[in-house]
C-alpha positions in Angstrom: 8.0 -18.9 5.2 5.3 -16.9 4.8 1.8 -17.1 3.2 -0.1 -15.7 -0.3 -3.4 -15.4 -0.5 -5.8 -13.9 -3.2 -9.0 -12.4 -2.2 -11.8 -10.6 -4.2 -11.7 -7.4 -4.3 -14.5 -4.4 -6.7 -16.1 -6.1 -10.2 -14.3 -9.2 -9.6 -10.7 -7.8 -9.4 -7.9 -9.8 -7.6 -6.1 -8.7 -4.6 -3.4 -10.5 -3.5 -1.8 -10.3 0.1 1.2 -11.9 1.0 3.1 -12.5 4.6 7.0 -12.8 4.6 8.7 -12.1 7.8 5.9 -10.4 9.8 5.5 -7.8 7.1 2.7 -7.8 4.7 2.6 -6.9 0.7 -0.6 -6.2 -1.4 -1.4 -6.0 -5.2 -4.4 -5.4 -6.7 -5.9 -6.4 -10.0 -4.8 -7.9 -13.0 -1.0 -7.2 -12.3 1.6 -9.6 -14.0 2.1 -13.2 -12.8 6.2 -12.0 -11.7 4.4 -9.5 -9.4 2.8 -12.0 -7.4 5.4 -14.5 -7.5 8.5 -12.0 -6.6 7.3 -8.8 -6.1 7.0 -7.0 -2.4 5.9 -3.7 -1.4 5.8 -3.2 2.6 7.3 -1.1 5.2 10.3 -2.0 7.4 8.8 -2.5 10.7 6.7 -5.4 11.4 3.1 -4.6 9.9 -0.6 -5.7 9.8 -3.3 -3.8 7.4 -7.0 -2.9 8.0 -10.2 -4.7 6.5 -11.4 -1.9 4.5 -10.3 -0.7 1.0 -11.8 2.3 -0.8 -11.5 2.5 -4.0 -11.3 5.2 -6.7 -12.8 5.0 -9.9 -12.3 7.7 -13.0 -14.8 9.4 -14.7 -14.7 6.4 -17.3 -16.0 4.0 -14.2 -12.9 2.4 -14.6 -11.2 1.4 -11.2 -7.7 3.3 -10.8 -6.6 2.9 -7.2 -6.8 1.7 -3.6 -6.5 3.3 -0.3 -5.8 0.8 2.8 -4.9 1.6 6.0 -1.5 -0.3 7.4 -0.5 -0.7 11.0 3.1 -0.3 11.8 4.6 -1.8 14.9 7.6 0.5 15.6 10.5 -0.8 17.8 11.2 1.0 21.0 14.6 2.5 21.2 14.9 2.1 24.9 13.6 -1.5 25.0 14.3 -2.6 21.7 10.8 -4.2 21.4 7.8 -3.6 19.4 6.2 -1.0 21.5 2.4 -0.1 21.1 2.6 3.3 22.2 4.7 4.1 18.6 2.3 2.0 16.8 2.0 3.8 13.5 -0.5 4.2 10.9 -0.4 5.1 7.1 -2.8 5.2 4.2 -1.4 3.4 1.6 -2.4 4.4 -2.0 -2.2 1.9 -4.9 -2.3 1.8 -8.7 -4.8 -0.9 -9.6 -3.7 -3.2 -12.3 -7.7 -3.0 -14.2 -6.9 -4.3 -17.6 -4.6 -7.2 -19.2 -1.0 -5.9 -19.2 -1.3 -3.2 -16.4 0.8 -3.1 -13.7 -0.2 -2.2 -9.9 2.0 -0.9 -7.0 2.1 1.3 -4.3 1.7 5.2 -5.6 2.5 7.4 -1.9 2.0 7.1 1.5 -0.2 9.6 3.8 1.0 9.2 7.6 -2.6 9.1 9.1 -1.5 10.4 12.8 0.0 13.0 11.5 -2.5 14.8 9.5 -5.7 15.9 10.1 -7.4 15.2 6.7 -5.3 11.9 6.2 -8.6 10.8 4.4 -9.1 13.1 2.2 -5.3 13.9 1.5 -5.0 9.6 0.5 -8.3 10.6 -1.9 -6.6 13.3 -3.6 -3.4 11.6 -3.9 -4.7 8.7 -5.6 -6.7 10.7 -7.9 -4.2 12.9 -9.0 -1.1 10.6 -9.3 -2.5 6.8 -9.6 -3.5 6.7 -13.2 -0.5 7.6 -14.8 2.2 6.6 -12.2 4.7 3.7 -13.7 5.4 1.2 -11.6 8.9 0.1 -11.5 9.8 3.3 -12.6 8.5 6.0 -10.7 9.0 6.2 -6.9 6.5 6.6 -4.3 6.5 9.0 -1.3 4.8 10.2 1.4 2.3 13.4 1.1 1.4 15.9 3.6 3.6 15.6 7.5 5.3 12.3 7.9 5.5 11.7 11.9 8.2 9.4 13.5 5.7 6.6 13.5 5.3 6.2 9.5 7.8 3.8 8.6 10.3 3.5 5.8 9.0 1.7 2.6 10.4 -0.9 1.4 10.0 -2.3 -2.2 11.0 -5.2 -4.9 9.7 -5.2 -8.1 10.3 -7.2 -10.6 11.2 -6.2 -14.2 
């Protein structure tokens, strides 16, 4: 069970949102069909996503990255249930596949609750890493401080 949706993003670039087992995955741009069909990047805890995408544009006017806020529903160790007091927020920086044959994927993460300057840190990370990040080769990582509610990422990218 799950769902897959395609929305229109900046300048008509597609945004693919997939749901499986109460976890989401998002790809941006003209990603390969194998990513749409088989790829899934998410977090271990159940999660949802925000409604606003911040697009990062390079000096040539080309869309290179997207930043989206994810909400992570962490489990209480005492009750074994989702605990609203332990809800995490992570800014996910993703590479946008802006041309044919390009791949798009998660590039990095910023714990939005542990970093006072989380939005700027996410922008700086996107601008520094997204253009040269090699999806399926490079491993996305947290940048800045990481608190206990920032979940463990999980990903499957087809070759």
